NUDREN-118945 format. One record per residue: x, y, z of N, C-alpha, C in turn; residue in one letter. Coordinates in pm, whole numbers, plus 50000, padded with zeros to 5 digits. Layout:
N
NODE    n_u    n_v    n_w   ca_u   ca_v   ca_w    c_u    c_v    c_w  aa
NODE      X      Y      Z      X      Y      Z      X      Y      Z   a
...
This chain:
374
NODE    n_u    n_v    n_w   ca_u   ca_v   ca_w    c_u    c_v    c_w  aa
NODE  20009  26610  12696  19971  26551  12568  19852  26627  12510   m
NODE  19860  26665  12384  19750  26737  12322  19628  26646  12309   e
NODE  19510  26709  12328  19387  26631  12327  19362  26565  12192   n
NODE  19407  26630  12083  19378  26576  11950  19488  26481  11901   n
NODE  19587  26457  11985  19695  26368  11945  19659  26223  11977   k
NODE  19684  26136  11880  19659  25995  11906  19757  25943  12012   k
NODE  19710  25851  12095  19800  25784  12188  19865  25666  12118   q
NODE  19993  25649  12145  20069  25538  12085  20071  25423  12185   h
NODE  20007  25313  12147  19997  25195  12234  20078  25082  12173   i
NODE  20158  25015  12256  20237  24899  12210  20178  24773  12270   a
NODE  20130  24684  12184  20080  24555  12230  20195  24454  12235   l
NODE  20214  24392  12351  20314  24288  12368  20242  24155  12384   l
NODE  20274  24057  12302  20197  23933  12304  20285  23817  12262   f
NODE  20230  23695  12273  20307  23575  12243  20364  23515  12370   g
NODE  20497  23504  12376  20562  23453  12495  20607  23309  12481   g
NODE  20680  23262  12584  20736  23126  12576  20663  23030  12669   n
NODE  20534  23057  12694  20455  22966  12776  20366  22881  12688   s
NODE  20294  22790  12752  20199  22704  12681  20083  22784  12623   s
NODE  20069  22910  12664  19958  22993  12619  19998  23091  12508   e
NODE  20106  23058  12438  20157  23144  12331  20050  23178  12228   h
NODE  19986  23075  12174  19886  23098  12069  19761  23166  12123   d
NODE  19727  23136  12248  19613  23203  12312  19640  23353  12320   v
NODE  19763  23388  12358  19801  23528  12367  19789  23598  12232   s
NODE  19828  23529  12125  19816  23587  11991  19670  23617  11958   k
NODE  19582  23525  11992  19439  23548  11969  19389  23667  12050   r
NODE  19430  23673  12177  19388  23784  12263  19432  23918  12204   s
NODE  19559  23924  12164  19614  24049  12110  19541  24090  11983   a
NODE  19509  23993  11899  19439  24024  11774  19302  24083  11804   h
NODE  19232  24027  11901  19100  24079  11937  19109  24220  11993   n
NODE  19210  24243  12077  19228  24377  12134  19259  24477  12023   i
NODE  19349  24439  11933  19385  24525  11820  19262  24560  11737   y
NODE  19181  24460  11706  19062  24483  11623  18961  24574  11692   d
NODE  18954  24564  11825  18854  24642  11898  18899  24785  11929   a
NODE  19028  24813  11917  19078  24947  11952  19036  25049  11847   m
NODE  19000  25167  11895  18957  25277  11809  19080  25335  11738   d
NODE  19092  25310  11609  19210  25354  11535  19213  25506  11518   k
NODE  19103  25575  11544  19103  25722  11542  19165  25780  11668   d
NODE  19175  25697  11771  19231  25741  11900  19372  25690  11923   r
NODE  19405  25576  11860  19530  25510  11893  19613  25477  11769   y
NODE  19744  25500  11780  19842  25438  11691  19893  25315  11764   d
NODE  19903  25204  11694  19932  25077  11761  20057  25012  11702   i
NODE  20152  24982  11791  20269  24903  11752  20253  24762  11807   s
NODE  20304  24665  11734  20291  24524  11770  20429  24463  11795   l
NODE  20441  24391  11906  20567  24324  11936  20537  24182  11984   f
NODE  20562  24086  11897  20538  23946  11927  20663  23886  11992   l
NODE  20646  23828  12109  20755  23755  12173  20750  23610  12126   m
NODE  20863  23561  12074  20869  23424  12025  20865  23326  12141   t
NODE  20852  23200  12107  20853  23096  12210  20989  23086  12280   r
NODE  21092  23143  12217  21226  23145  12279  21252  23274  12354   d
NODE  21152  23362  12361  21166  23481  12443  21225  23602  12374   g
NODE  21224  23607  12240  21276  23721  12165  21159  23803  12109   y
NODE  21164  23934  12125  21063  24020  12064  21095  24041  11916   f
NODE  20997  24021  11831  21010  24054  11690  20981  24202  11670   l
NODE  21022  24255  11558  20994  24395  11526  20845  24414  11500   s
NODE  20802  24540  11498  20663  24570  11465  20629  24514  11326   h
NODE  20719  24535  11231  20692  24489  11094  20677  24337  11089   e
NODE  20768  24267  11158  20758  24121  11161  20634  24073  11234   g
NODE  20604  24139  11346  20485  24102  11424  20358  24123  11343   s
NODE  20356  24231  11266  20238  24260  11183  20223  24154  11074   k
NODE  20334  24104  11022  20326  23998  10922  20258  23873  10980   r
NODE  20293  23841  11105  20230  23726  11170  20082  23755  11194   v
NODE  20051  23878  11237  19913  23920  11257  19832  23902  11129   f
NODE  19896  23929  11017  19826  23923  10888  19823  23784  10828   d
NODE  19872  23684  10901  19852  23547  10859  19974  23472  10810   g
NODE  20092  23538  10805  20212  23466  10762  20256  23366  10869   e
NODE  20330  23267  10828  20381  23166  10921  20473  23231  11023   s
NODE  20445  23207  11149  20530  23264  11253  20672  23210  11243   e
NODE  20686  23083  11213  20819  23023  11204  20901  23089  11094   a
NODE  20839  23117  10979  20911  23180  10867  20949  23323  10902   a
NODE  20856  23397  10963  20885  23536  11001  20994  23539  11107   v
NODE  20985  23449  11203  21086  23444  11309  21224  23417  11251   e
NODE  21232  23329  11155  21362  23299  11092  21420  23424  11027   k
NODE  21336  23500  10958  21383  23625  10896  21431  23724  11002   d
NODE  21352  23737  11107  21380  23838  11210  21505  23803  11292   e
NODE  21519  23677  11327  21633  23638  11410  21765  23659  11336   m
NODE  21761  23649  11204  21881  23672  11125  21930  23815  11130   g
NODE  21845  23907  11172  21882  24048  11181  21935  24088  11319   k
NODE  21925  23995  11415  21968  24026  11552  22111  23980  11577   l
NODE  22183  24054  11659  22314  24013  11707  22292  23928  11831   d
NODE  22292  23798  11816  22259  23709  11926  22366  23704  12034   l
NODE  22483  23767  12009  22584  23777  12114  22555  23893  12209   t
NODE  22464  23980  12169  22425  24093  12252  22333  24043  12363   d
NODE  22368  24067  12491  22282  24018  12600  22142  24080  12599   p
NODE  22127  24193  12530  21996  24258  12521  21922  24220  12392   l
NODE  21974  24122  12321  21910  24082  12195  21762  24046  12210   a
NODE  21721  23978  12319  21579  23943  12330  21485  24064  12329   p
NODE  21533  24179  12377  21446  24297  12382  21493  24408  12287   i
NODE  21588  24376  12202  21648  24479  12116  21544  24550  12029   a
NODE  21444  24477  11980  21345  24538  11891  21255  24639  11962   n
NODE  21252  24636  12095  21170  24733  12167  21227  24874  12157   l
NODE  21353  24886  12114  21409  25021  12098  21340  25095  11983   q
NODE  21265  25019  11903  21188  25082  11795  21051  25131  11841   n
NODE  21022  25112  11970  20893  25156  12026  20903  25301  12073   a
NODE  20962  25385  11987  20982  25525  12024  20847  25596  12032   k
NODE  20833  25679  12133  20711  25757  12147  20592  25679  12200   g
NODE  20614  25559  12252  20503  25482  12308  20451  25549  12434   v
NODE  20320  25565  12441  20258  25624  12559  20223  25519  12663   d
NODE  20176  25403  12619  20135  25297  12710  20169  25162  12648   v
NODE  20230  25074  12728  20249  24936  12687  20130  24853  12736   f
NODE  20083  24765  12650  19969  24679  12683  20016  24535  12672   f
NODE  20068  24477  12783  20111  24337  12777  19991  24243  12781   p
NODE  19990  24149  12692  19887  24046  12691  19955  23911  12672   i
NODE  20072  23899  12739  20149  23775  12739  20101  23691  12857   i
NODE  20029  23585  12828  19977  23500  12934  20086  23409  12988   h
NODE  20073  23375  13115  20162  23274  13173  20303  23325  13199   g
NODE  20400  23234  13181  20540  23261  13210  20591  23385  13137   n
NODE  20668  23468  13206  20726  23594  13161  20624  23707  13148   l
NODE  20495  23675  13135  20395  23779  13118  20316  23810  13243   g
NODE  20280  23706  13318  20198  23725  13438  20277  23707  13567   e
NODE  20405  23674  13557  20483  23643  13677  20566  23759  13728   d
NODE  20548  23878  13671  20622  23996  13715  20741  24029  13629   g
NODE  20779  23940  13537  20899  23963  13457  20883  24080  13361   t
NODE  20780  24076  13277  20761  24185  13181  20730  24315  13254   i
NODE  20664  24305  13368  20633  24426  13446  20761  24492  13498   q
NODE  20857  24410  13537  20985  24466  13581  21057  24538  13468   g
NODE  21053  24479  13348  21114  24543  13231  21047  24676  13203   l
NODE  20916  24681  13205  20844  24803  13172  20865  24910  13279   l
NODE  20883  24866  13402  20915  24964  13506  21053  25025  13481   r
NODE  21149  24943  13438  21281  24995  13405  21274  25094  13288   l
NODE  21183  25067  13195  21165  25159  13082  21092  25286  13123   l
NODE  21038  25287  13245  20969  25404  13300  20852  25447  13211   n
NODE  20771  25347  13175  20655  25373  13091  20529  25317  13157   k
NODE  20414  25381  13135  20288  25323  13183  20262  25190  13115   p
NODE  20202  25099  13190  20163  24971  13130  20034  24922  13193   y
NODE  19958  24849  13116  19830  24795  13162  19855  24680  13258   v
NODE  19781  24682  13369  19783  24568  13459  19861  24589  13586   g
NODE  19875  24481  13660  19936  24480  13793  20087  24492  13785   t
NODE  20147  24542  13893  20291  24558  13901  20365  24429  13929   g
NODE  20493  24442  13959  20581  24327  13973  20536  24235  14086   v
NODE  20519  24291  14205  20490  24207  14322  20354  24140  14312   l
NODE  20251  24217  14278  20117  24159  14268  20110  24052  14162   g
NODE  20179  24074  14050  20181  23974  13943  20249  23846  13990   s
NODE  20365  23861  14054  20440  23743  14099  20363  23665  14204   a
NODE  20301  23734  14299  20225  23664  14403  20104  23592  14345   m
NODE  20037  23655  14251  19916  23595  14194  19948  23478  14102   s
NODE  20065  23482  14039  20103  23375  13946  20138  23247  14021   f
NODE  20195  23263  14139  20236  23148  14220  20118  23107  14310   d
NODE  20054  22994  14277  19934  22953  14350  19959  22932  14498   k
NODE  20079  22887  14533  20114  22868  14673  20115  23002  14747   d
NODE  20183  23101  14690  20189  23233  14754  20050  23297  14757   i
NODE  19974  23283  14649  19838  23336  14646  19757  23283  14764   t
NODE  19763  23152  14785  19686  23092  14893  19733  23141  15030   k
NODE  19863  23158  15046  19915  23207  15173  19864  23349  15201   k
NODE  19867  23435  15100  19819  23573  15118  19669  23575  15145   i
NODE  19593  23494  15071  19448  23491  15093  19415  23436  15231   l
NODE  19493  23340  15277  19472  23289  15412  19491  23398  15516   g
NODE  19595  23478  15499  19619  23589  15593  19508  23693  15586   l
NODE  19448  23709  15466  19342  23808  15448  19204  23754  15485   a
NODE  19197  23626  15522  19069  23568  15561  18977  23536  15446   g
NODE  19034  23514  15325  18954  23481  15208  18958  23329  15189   v
NODE  18841  23266  15188  18833  23120  15182  18889  23064  15052   a
NODE  18976  22965  15064  19026  22891  14948  19051  22747  14991   n
NODE  19072  22660  14896  19080  22517  14927  19208  22483  15003   t
NODE  19198  22380  15089  19315  22332  15163  19411  22259  15069   r
NODE  19538  22260  15104  19638  22197  15016  19765  22167  15093   y
NODE  19849  22087  15032  19986  22064  15077  20079  22098  14962   e
NODE  20192  22158  14994  20292  22191  14893  20396  22079  14888   l
NODE  20425  22032  14767  20524  21926  14747  20633  21977  14654   v
NODE  20758  21959  14692  20873  21995  14609  20959  21870  14589   t
NODE  21056  21876  14498  21144  21759  14482  21211  21717  14613   p
NODE  21237  21813  14701  21304  21781  14828  21210  21715  14928   l
NODE  21080  21740  14915  20984  21685  15012  20896  21575  14954   t
NODE  20915  21542  14825  20825  21448  14758  20819  21313  14829   a
NODE  20932  21263  14881  20933  21132  14946  20853  21133  15076   e
NODE  20831  21251  15132  20756  21259  15257  20605  21256  15234   q
NODE  20563  21271  15108  20421  21280  15077  20379  21164  14985   h
NODE  20290  21085  15034  20233  20977  14953  20084  21004  14935   s
NODE  20025  20931  14842  19880  20945  14825  19808  20909  14954   y
NODE  19855  20805  15021  19788  20761  15143  19789  20869  15250   e
NODE  19906  20931  15271  19914  21033  15377  19835  21158  15340   s
NODE  19840  21197  15213  19769  21318  15171  19619  21297  15168   l
NODE  19575  21178  15127  19431  21153  15120  19369  21148  15259   s
NODE  19447  21105  15359  19395  21108  15497  19368  21250  15543   k
NODE  19452  21341  15496  19439  21481  15537  19339  21559  15451   e
NODE  19338  21531  15319  19264  21616  15226  19146  21547  15158   l
NODE  19134  21416  15176  19024  21344  15110  19075  21254  15000   g
NODE  18991  21160  14958  19033  21060  14860  19055  21117  14720   n
NODE  18980  21221  14686  18997  21286  14556  19087  21408  14572   t
NODE  19194  21413  14493  19292  21522  14505  19317  21584  14368   l
NODE  19353  21711  14369  19396  21779  14248  19545  21810  14258   f
NODE  19617  21777  14153  19760  21804  14142  19778  21926  14053   i
NODE  19846  22030  14104  19859  22154  14027  20000  22211  14038   k
NODE  20069  22231  13924  20194  22308  13930  20165  22449  13982   p
NODE  20249  22500  14070  20222  22629  14133  20228  22744  14033   a
NODE  20312  22732  13931  20336  22845  13840  20302  22809  13696   n
NODE  20180  22765  13675  20130  22740  13541  19986  22788  13534   q
NODE  19941  22823  13413  19804  22865  13395  19732  22773  13299   g
NODE  19604  22804  13276  19522  22734  13176  19519  22583  13192   s
NODE  19518  22537  13317  19502  22395  13348  19618  22309  13301   s
NODE  19732  22369  13269  19848  22293  13224  19906  22215  13341   v
NODE  19924  22084  13321  19984  22001  13424  19893  21966  13540   g
NODE  19764  21998  13529  19669  21972  13638  19605  21835  13619   i
NODE  19593  21760  13729  19535  21627  13724  19442  21605  13843   h
NODE  19337  21530  13819  19249  21483  13925  19285  21337  13952   k
NODE  19314  21304  14079  19358  21167  14111  19273  21109  14223   v
NODE  19259  20977  14220  19177  20909  14320  19241  20783  14375   e
NODE  19368  20759  14336  19439  20643  14392  19589  20667  14381   n
NODE  19666  20576  14440  19810  20594  14449  19879  20594  14313   a
NODE  19837  20506  14223  19904  20500  14093  19878  20627  14012   s
NODE  19754  20677  14016  19723  20803  13948  19803  20918  14008   e
NODE  19816  20916  14140  19892  21021  14209  20038  21022  14162   y
NODE  20100  20909  14161  20242  20902  14124  20264  20944  13979   e
NODE  20178  20898  13889  20191  20935  13748  20167  21084  13728   e
NODE  20069  21138  13797  20036  21280  13784  20145  21369  13842   s
NODE  20206  21326  13951  20314  21405  14010  20434  21409  13916   m
NODE  20463  21297  13850  20574  21297  13753  20547  21398  13642   r
NODE  20425  21401  13594  20391  21497  13488  20395  21640  13540   d
NODE  20340  21665  13657  20335  21801  13712  20475  21857  13733   a
NODE  20569  21773  13775  20706  21820  13797  20777  21856  13666   f
NODE  20719  21822  13553  20773  21868  13426  20752  22018  13408   r
NODE  20653  22072  13477  20614  22212  13458  20655  22304  13571   y
NODE  20691  22250  13685  20729  22335  13797  20795  22248  13904   d
NODE  20869  22313  13994  20927  22239  14105  20851  22264  14235   d
NODE  20736  22331  14224  20645  22347  14336  20508  22294  14291   k
NODE  20460  22194  14360  20333  22131  14322  20235  22141  14438   i
NODE  20115  22187  14408  20009  22189  14507  19928  22061  14497   l
NODE  19908  21996  14608  19814  21885  14616  19695  21939  14696   v
NODE  19583  21947  14628  19470  22026  14678  19347  21938  14700   e
NODE  19271  21973  14802  19147  21900  14827  19046  21928  14715   e
NODE  18955  21835  14696  18849  21852  14597  18722  21899  14669   a
NODE  18655  21995  14607  18526  22041  14658  18418  21949  14602   i
NODE  18327  21906  14689  18224  21811  14649  18127  21874  14549   d
NODE  18126  21815  14426  18030  21858  14324  18032  22006  14294   g
NODE  18150  22063  14265  18158  22210  14256  18102  22267  14126   p
NODE  18054  22389  14136  18028  22472  14019  18144  22568  14005   r
NODE  18175  22606  13881  18282  22703  13857  18219  22836  13818   e
NODE  18242  22937  13901  18193  23071  13875  18310  23167  13862   l
NODE  18291  23273  13784  18397  23370  13758  18346  23512  13775   e
NODE  18437  23599  13817  18405  23741  13826  18523  23819  13771   i
NODE  18496  23929  13704  18601  24016  13651  18610  24141  13736   s
NODE  18732  24189  13757  18756  24310  13837  18830  24410  13749   i
NODE  18794  24537  13766  18854  24647  13688  18883  24763  13780   l
NODE  19005  24817  13777  19032  24936  13855  19167  24932  13924   g
NODE  19199  25042  13988  19323  25053  14066  19291  25058  14215   n
NODE  19279  25179  14270  19252  25190  14414  19103  25179  14447   r
NODE  19016  25196  14348  18872  25181  14370  18816  25084  14265   e
NODE  18849  24957  14277  18808  24860  14174  18659  24835  14174   p
NODE  18609  24795  14058  18469  24756  14044  18463  24612  13997   i
NODE  18352  24546  14029  18335  24406  13991  18225  24393  13887   a
NODE  18243  24295  13800  18142  24265  13699  18031  24181  13760   s
NODE  17934  24150  13677  17839  24045  13712  17913  23911  13712   k
NODE  17849  23808  13759  17914  23679  13778  17869  23584  13667   i
NODE  17964  23506  13617  17934  23409  13513  17968  23268  13557   g
NODE  17919  23171  13482  17951  23031  13515  17997  22958  13391   s
NODE  18071  22851  13416  18119  22762  13311  18066  22622  13341   i
NODE  18008  22560  13241  17965  22420  13254  18041  22339  13150   q
NODE  18127  22250  13199  18208  22168  13108  18132  22041  13075   v
NODE  18168  21973  12966  18102  21847  12932  18112  21746  13045   p
NODE  18011  21664  13061  18009  21566  13168  18127  21470  13160   e
NODE  18180  21451  13040  18293  21359  13022  18423  21417  13076   s
NODE  18427  21548  13102  18548  21612  13154  18535  21632  13304   d
NODE  18647  21610  13373  18647  21622  13518  18654  21768  13563   e
NODE  18716  21853  13480  18729  21995  13516  18756  22072  13388   f
NODE  18768  22203  13400  18786  22293  13285  18929  22281  13234   y
NODE  18949  22198  13130  19083  22165  13083  19133  22267  12980   t
NODE  19262  22256  12948  19320  22341  12843  19246  22322  12711   y
NODE  19215  22195  12678  19151  22168  12550  19014  22233  12539   d
NODE  18930  22222  12645  18800  22284  12630  18800  22433  12661   n
NODE  18914  22485  12704  18928  22631  12711  18959  22689  12574   k
NODE  19050  22621  12500  19106  22684  12381  19100  22600  12254   f
NODE  19106  22468  12266  19114  22384  12147  18975  22357  12091   v
NODE  18887  22307  12176  18750  22279  12132  18655  22317  12245   d
NODE  18599  22438  12234  18508  22487  12337  18362  22464  12299   a
NODE  18339  22382  12196  18204  22368  12144  18108  22306  12245   s
NODE  18162  22224  12337  18075  22158  12436  18070  22234  12568   e
NODE  18145  22343  12579  18145  22423  12702  18031  22524  12696   v
NODE  17958  22533  12806  17846  22626  12812  17876  22740  12909   k
NODE  17853  22862  12863  17872  22980  12946  17737  23038  12984   f
NODE  17722  23072  13109  17599  23132  13158  17635  23270  13212   d
NODE  17609  23374  13133  17655  23509  13167  17540  23608  13149   i
NODE  17495  23671  13258  17530  23644  13398  17459  23518  13446   p
NODE  17513  23457  13548  17456  23334  13601  17344  23366  13700   v
NODE  17245  23279  13704  17135  23296  13798  17172  23230  13931   a
NODE  17210  23310  14029  17242  23261  14163  17172  23350  14264   i
NODE  17170  23307  14388  17104  23386  14491  17177  23517  14515   s
NODE  17104  23617  14561  17166  23745  14593  17273  23728  14701   d
NODE  17246  23638  14794  17341  23615  14903  17474  23562  14850   e
NODE  17468  23464  14760  17590  23408  14704  17661  23510  14616   l
NODE  17586  23586  14537  17646  23688  14452  17719  23792  14536   a
NODE  17659  23831  14648  17722  23930  14737  17850  23874  14795   t
NODE  17848  23747  14836  17968  23683  14893  18081  23680  14791   k
NODE  18049  23636  14669  18152  23623  14566  18209  23759  14529   i
NODE  18123  23859  14516  18170  23993  14481  18263  24047  14589   t
NODE  18225  24031  14715  18312  24078  14824  18444  24001  14827   k
NODE  18437  23870  14810  18560  23791  14810  18650  23828  14692   m
NODE  18589  23856  14577  18667  23897  14461  18740  24027  14485   g
NODE  18670  24125  14538  18732  24255  14566  18835  24243  14678   l
NODE  18805  24161  14780  18902  24141  14890  19030  24075  14836   d
NODE  19014  23979  14746  19129  23913  14685  19212  24012  14605   t
NODE  19145  24093  14527  19211  24194  14443  19296  24288  14529   y
NODE  19238  24334  14638  19309  24428  14725  19420  24359  14803   r
NODE  19395  24237  14852  19496  24167  14931  19623  24141  14851   a
NODE  19607  24113  14722  19722  24085  14636  19780  24211  14571   l
NODE  19719  24326  14598  19770  24452  14543  19755  24461  14393   g
NODE  19642  24412  14340  19625  24409  14196  19582  24544  14141   l
NODE  19615  24567  14015  19582  24692  13948  19535  24662  13805   k
NODE  19450  24750  13755  19406  24739  13617  19296  24638  13599   g
NODE  19334  24511  13601  19237  24406  13569  19276  24274  13632   l
NODE  19176  24191  13652  19197  24052  13692  19066  23978  13676   a
NODE  19076  23849  13647  18961  23759  13655  18987  23662  13768   r
NODE  18887  23646  13853  18903  23558  13970  18803  23444  13957   i
NODE  18855  23322  13966  18775  23202  13949  18739  23143  14085   d
NODE  18616  23097  14097  18566  23042  14222  18516  22900  14202   f
NODE  18528  22820  14306  18462  22691  14315  18351  22704  14419   l
NODE  18231  22657  14383  18117  22669  14473  18072  22529  14513   i
NODE  18070  22501  14641  18031  22368  14689  17880  22348  14676   s
NODE  17837  22224  14700  17694  22194  14695  17616  22274  14798   k
NODE  17685  22317  14904  17619  22397  15009  17628  22546  14981   n
NODE  17668  22582  14861  17683  22723  14820  17791  22797  14898   d
NODE  17896  22724  14937  18012  22789  15000  18113  22820  14891   d
NODE  18151  22949  14873  18247  22984  14768  18392  22977  14816   p
NODE  18479  22930  14727  18623  22925  14753  18695  22986  14634   y
NODE  18792  23073  14661  18872  23127  14551  18958  23016  14493   v
NODE  18948  22998  14363  19026  22893  14297  19155  22944  14235   g
NODE  19145  23049  14155  19262  23099  14082  19245  23246  14050   e
NODE  19358  23316  14043  19359  23459  14010  19437  23477  13881   v
NODE  19377  23544  13783  19441  23568  13654  19461  23718  13635   n
NODE  19586  23763  13638  19613  23907  13631  19619  23960  13488   t
NODE  19637  23872  13390  19627  23911  13249  19534  23811  13181   l
NODE  19405  23819  13210  19311  23721  13156  19299  23731  13006   p
NODE  19249  23624  12945  19237  23619  12801  19137  23718  12744   g
NODE  19160  23753  12617  19068  23839  12542  19033  23771  12410   f
NODE  19027  23637  12411  18987  23565  12291  18835  23576  12273   t
NODE  18786  23515  12167  18642  23523  12139  18556  23461  12248   n
NODE  18613  23366  12322  18534  23301  12427  18582  23337  12566   i
NODE  18673  23433  12578  18728  23467  12709  18622  23534  12797   s
NODE  18627  23499  12924  18523  23545  13016  18542  23688  13062   l
NODE  18667  23735  13071  18688  23869  13126  18607  23975  13049   y
NODE  18626  23989  12918  18548  24090  12847  18399  24056  12839   p
NODE  18365  23928  12833  18224  23889  12828  18150  23932  12953   q
NODE  18213  23915  13068  18148  23951  13194  18125  24101  13205   l
NODE  18219  24180  13156  18197  24325  13160  18099  24370  13052   f
NODE  18098  24299  12938  17997  24329  12837  17857  24311  12897   e
NODE  17838  24203  12974  17710  24178  13039  17682  24279  13150   a
NODE  17788  24347  13195  17774  24447  13301  17761  24589  13246   s
NODE  17755  24601  13113  17733  24732  13052  17856  24804  13003   g
NODE  17972  24737  13002  18096  24798  12953  18138  24724  12827   i
NODE  18135  24791  12714  18166  24726  12587  18315  24692  12578   s
NODE  18347  24605  12484  18487  24562  12462  18576  24684  12438   y
NODE  18534  24772  12347  18616  24889  12314  18629  24983  12434   t
NODE  18520  25006  12506  18524  25091  12625  18613  25030  12732   d
NODE  18610  24898  12745  18693  24829  12842  18841  24854  12814   l
NODE  18880  24846  12688  19020  24871  12651  19058  25016  12681   i
NODE  18968  25110  12648  18994  25251  12679  19016  25271  12828   d
NODE  18933  25207  12908  18946  25221  13054  19077  25162  13104   r
NODE  19117  25049  13049  19242  24987  13092  19362  25076  13060   l
NODE  19358  25142  12946  19467  25233  12909  19468  25354  13002   i
NODE  19352  25408  13034  19346  25521  13127  19395  25480  13266   r
NODE  19359  25360  13309  19404  25311  13440  19556  25294  13444   l
NODE  19615  25252  13333  19760  25238  13325  19828  25374  13346   a
NODE  19775  25475  13280  19832  25610  13293  19812  25663  13434   i
NODE  19692  25638  13490  19662  25682  13626  19758  25620  13726   d
NODE  19782  25490  13714  19871  25423  13807  20014  25472  13792   e
NODE  20058  25496  13670  20193  25546  13645  20210  25684  13709   f
NODE  20112  25771  13690  20120  25905  13748  20116  25900  13900   e
NODE  20036  25810  13954  20029  25793  14099  20163  25748  14155   y
NODE  20223  25648  14090  20351  25595  14136  20464  25695  14119   r
NODE  20453  25783  14020  20559  25881  13996  20571  25983  14109   s
NODE  20468  25992  14191  20471  26088  14303  20538  26030  14428   k
NODE  20564  25898  14426  20630  25836  14540  20779  25870  14537   i
NODE  20831  25915  14648  20970  25961  14655  21066  25844  14677   l
NODE  21174  25844  14603  21282  25749  14622  21411  25829  14644   y
NODE  21403  25924  14737  21515  26016  14759  21626  25946  14836   d
NODE  21743  26003  14831  21856  25946  14903  21949  26058  14944   f
NODE  22032  26030  15044  22133  26126  15088  22267  26084  15029   k
NODE  22329  26175  14953  22462  26140  14900  22563  26129  15013   p
NODE  22651  26033  15001  22756  26017  15101  22867  26118  15077   l
NODE  22924  26164  15184  23039  26252  15175  23157  26170  15123   d
NODE  23214  26212  15009  23328  26135  14954  23440  26112  15053   p
NODE  23456  26206  15148  23564  26193  15247  23539  26077  15341   k
NODE  23410  26043  15360  23378  25937  15455  23374  25799  15390   d
NODE  23383  25794  15258  23374  25664  15192  23507  25589  15201   q
NODE  23493  25463  15232  23613  25379  15238  23616  25292  15112   k
NODE  23719  25302  15038  23730  25226  14913  23823  25109  14934   i
């Protein structure tokens, strides 16, 4: 690639998860921060039904038109009998150098879009198929972290087949009177409940099963603080400074509403004032988590800190938000890496990982046609 040639970057955003609108905000911020002298940018909005709109249609939504109206126009141009109709508009992404997925949640962070981009044989920002899938599933994340010796909260897994075997009484004896109910494959606090009695447990489980068929019932950490760290890199990742979130006293935990709907009462402390010992522990645990899950490019790792200053990994986000209040870019800004520089680095890391993976051999021996049995 010539040094004076602009790189063509395709932003993929939206999606059919509860974080659709959050993704749109993230993509808009990334677009605004990108150096237009360095990059040509194509936009591809995935609808809530999982169809990519054209660049022209996506740009109309970016510029403030009603998504529903634009989607109606765009869907009328697609042959919906074509099995590839959901991704048909990506054929217009000719000459793309790097794909930048910022689809939060389902289809974006679970390895699905990563598998598509691998089939397209193009560099893309972020973790690959396996790391994304493992990190998205809280049950699998905890199992991997347990094997790696990284502290995280105790839990029991409940599925529709095992639900009758688990009652609030039996789980509270094992995990404590206060429990957290969490769908294994959801982000942004969707379907999460704090329960303290049998009736709350039963109602919360009914709601959680609306979002997934794997539910974690997790112990509560006594009086926890929520701290976050951002990680950047491939084989030699670096960690940001550490930040904290303080939610309103009326809220039990960091909910979807105070993440995205009304964050006016949420307080961010970036960087947070903690002991050097705790900061060292969290940084090591963050990097150990990143490596254990095989993450690449970027991740934000959330921690719960007990009253005794014991840190536990809470959640791993492989495509963290880039909204105005998102912690991932804020933490690196506090660490000396600007928003625009951060995006440049992520694009370079995508190319680096693609080139590294391209050197791995997938050779095979052709079979002798005479020996084949048909």
